[in-house]
C-alpha positions in Angstrom: -35.0 21.6 -141.8 -32.7 21.2 -144.8 -30.7 18.3 -146.2 -27.7 19.5 -148.4 -26.8 16.6 -150.8 -23.6 16.7 -152.8 -23.6 14.3 -155.8 -27.3 13.7 -156.3 -28.0 10.8 -158.7 -30.8 8.4 -159.6 -29.6 5.7 -157.1 -28.6 6.4 -153.6 -28.8 10.1 -153.9 -32.4 10.2 -154.9 -33.4 7.5 -152.5 -31.9 9.5 -149.6 -33.5 12.7 -150.8 -36.9 10.9 -151.0 -36.4 9.3 -147.5 -35.6 12.6 -145.7 -37.9 14.6 -147.9 -40.9 12.6 -146.9 -40.0 13.2 -143.2 -40.3 17.0 -143.9 -36.8 18.0 -145.0 -36.2 20.4 -147.9 -33.6 19.0 -150.2 -30.8 21.1 -151.5 -29.2 19.1 -154.4 -25.8 19.7 -156.0 -24.7 17.9 -159.1 -22.9 18.6 -162.3 -25.8 18.3 -164.7 -28.4 21.0 -164.4 -30.9 19.3 -166.6 -30.8 16.1 -164.5 -31.3 18.2 -161.3 -34.4 19.7 -162.8 -35.7 16.2 -163.4 -35.0 15.1 -159.9 -36.7 18.3 -158.6 -39.8 17.5 -160.6 -39.9 13.9 -159.5 -39.6 14.9 -155.9 -42.1 17.6 -156.2 -44.6 15.1 -157.6 -44.3 13.3 -154.2 -44.8 16.5 -152.3 -41.1 17.0 -151.5 -39.6 20.6 -151.8 -36.2 20.5 -153.5 -33.8 22.9 -155.2 -31.0 22.2 -157.6 -27.5 23.8 -157.9 -25.3 22.8 -160.8 -21.6 22.6 -159.9 -18.6 20.6 -161.0 -17.4 19.1 -157.7 -13.8 18.6 -159.0 -13.5 22.3 -159.7 -12.7 23.5 -156.3 -13.2 27.3 -156.8 -16.6 26.9 -158.7 -17.8 24.3 -156.2 -16.8 26.4 -153.2 -18.6 29.4 -154.6 -21.8 27.5 -155.0 -21.6 26.2 -151.5 -21.0 29.6 -150.1 -24.1 30.8 -152.0 -26.1 27.9 -150.5 -25.1 28.4 -146.9 -25.7 32.1 -147.1 -29.3 31.4 -148.1 -29.9 28.4 -145.8 -28.9 28.8 -142.2 -30.8 25.6 -141.1 -28.8 22.8 -142.9 -29.4 19.9 -140.5 -27.8 17.2 -142.6 -25.0 17.1 -145.1 -25.0 14.0 -147.3 -21.8 13.7 -149.4 -22.7 11.2 -152.1 -20.2 12.2 -154.9 -17.6 9.8 -156.4 -15.9 9.3 -159.7 -15.7 6.0 -161.6 -12.8 5.7 -164.1 -11.6 2.1 -164.2 -7.9 1.6 -164.7 -5.1 -0.3 -163.0 -2.5 1.5 -160.9 0.2 1.2 -163.6 -2.1 2.5 -166.4 -4.3 5.1 -164.8 -4.0 8.7 -165.9 -2.5 10.9 -163.3 -4.7 13.9 -164.1 -7.8 11.6 -164.0 -6.7 10.2 -160.7 -6.3 13.7 -159.3 -9.7 14.7 -160.6 -11.3 11.6 -159.1 -9.7 12.3 -155.7 -11.0 15.9 -155.8 -14.5 14.5 -156.4 -14.3 11.8 -153.8 -12.4 13.5 -150.9 -11.5 17.1 -151.5 -15.1 18.0 -152.4 -16.2 16.4 -149.1 -13.7 18.6 -147.1 -14.9 21.7 -149.0 -18.6 20.8 -148.2 -17.9 20.1 -144.5 -16.0 23.3 -144.0 -18.9 25.2 -145.6 -21.6 23.8 -143.4 -19.8 23.0 -140.1 -19.9 26.5 -138.7 -23.6 26.7 -138.7 -23.8 23.2 -137.2 -21.2 24.0 -134.6 -23.1 27.2 -133.7 -26.3 25.2 -133.1 -24.4 22.4 -131.4 -26.3 20.0 -133.7 -25.8 18.4 -137.1 -25.2 15.4 -139.1 -22.6 14.7 -141.8 -23.4 11.4 -143.7 -20.9 10.1 -146.2 -21.5 7.5 -148.9 -18.5 5.2 -148.8 -17.6 2.1 -150.7 -16.1 -1.3 -150.3 -13.1 -0.4 -152.4 -11.9 1.4 -149.4 -11.3 -2.0 -147.8 -10.3 -4.1 -150.8 -9.8 -2.5 -154.1 -9.7 -4.5 -157.3 -6.8 -3.5 -159.6 -9.1 -2.1 -162.2 -10.7 0.2 -159.6 -7.5 1.7 -158.3 -8.6 5.3 -158.6 -12.0 4.7 -157.0 -10.4 2.7 -154.2 -7.9 5.6 -153.3 -10.8 8.0 -153.3 -13.1 5.8 -151.1 -10.2 5.0 -148.8 -9.5 8.6 -148.3 -13.2 9.4 -147.7 -13.4 6.6 -145.1 -10.3 8.0 -143.2 -11.8 11.5 -143.4 -15.0 10.2 -141.8 -13.0 8.9 -138.7 -11.0 12.1 -138.3 -14.1 14.2 -138.7 -16.1 12.1 -136.3 -13.4 12.8 -133.5 -13.3 16.5 -134.3 -17.0 17.1 -134.7 -18.5 15.0 -131.8 -17.6 17.5 -129.1 -19.5 20.2 -131.1 -22.6 18.0 -131.2 -22.1 17.0 -134.8 -22.5 13.3 -135.7 -20.3 12.0 -138.6 -21.1 8.6 -140.1 -20.3 6.7 -143.2 -21.8 3.6 -144.8 -19.2 1.6 -146.6 -21.2 -0.2 -149.4 -19.5 -3.4 -150.3 -21.2 -4.2 -153.4 -23.0 -2.9 -156.7 -26.0 -0.8 -155.8 -29.1 -2.3 -157.5 -32.8 -2.3 -156.7 -34.2 -5.6 -155.4 -30.8 -6.7 -153.8 -29.1 -6.3 -150.5 -27.6 -3.1 -152.0 -31.0 -1.6 -153.0 -30.7 2.2 -152.7 -34.0 2.3 -150.7 -32.5 0.0 -148.1 -29.2 2.1 -147.9 -31.3 5.2 -147.6 -33.2 3.6 -144.7 -29.8 3.0 -143.0 -28.8 6.6 -143.5 -32.1 7.6 -141.8 -31.3 5.1 -138.9 -27.9 6.9 -138.4 -29.6 10.2 -138.5 -32.0 9.2 -135.7 -29.3 8.0 -133.3 -28.8 9.9 -130.0 -25.3 10.9 -129.1 -24.5 8.0 -126.9 -25.3 5.6 -129.7 -23.5 7.4 -132.5 -21.8 5.0 -135.0 -19.1 6.3 -137.3 -19.1 3.5 -139.8 -21.6 0.8 -141.0 -20.2 -1.7 -143.4 -23.1 -2.8 -145.6 
């Protein structure tokens, strides 16, 4: 079994990779920084988890799409897609850069659509799969300084619900965790706790599928 994770980082991304990896999943990680991916790969390998890294700029639609096509061509058994990418560029609505906002939206939402379109055909063919999205509380209430992030997370949340409606008949579970606070170890927003919640969602049977958990 494989978990394809888009936007692997040292917080939620690595915690989810570790949680699923310890359960026997091979982890396919996509992020911008190849050097950091190698570090994550080594860290997971030390815990007996098999992982591969693929460097790609998620905001570059063509390059990101090409990397995804390479991944799905090599791995026909992607059981879980975890979309964990977002962009953080604080600015108020009247002051934010339009090019930056567009780039942020590509990272937060367009990249998720591209990733889903890449993996959904194989999930649909198997009539089984899980699409897990890392959401954020700015989707529900966005501070002025986090306007761009809020737009992205609101778009991702909306996407989760439309995807859930489309994908459920194909046997594919779509769920998002709307994280309403700053991710920090030792708190309610500990990445290990959030990873555990993603695992709980993964284990749900179809009659119990949830689309959103507000954390």
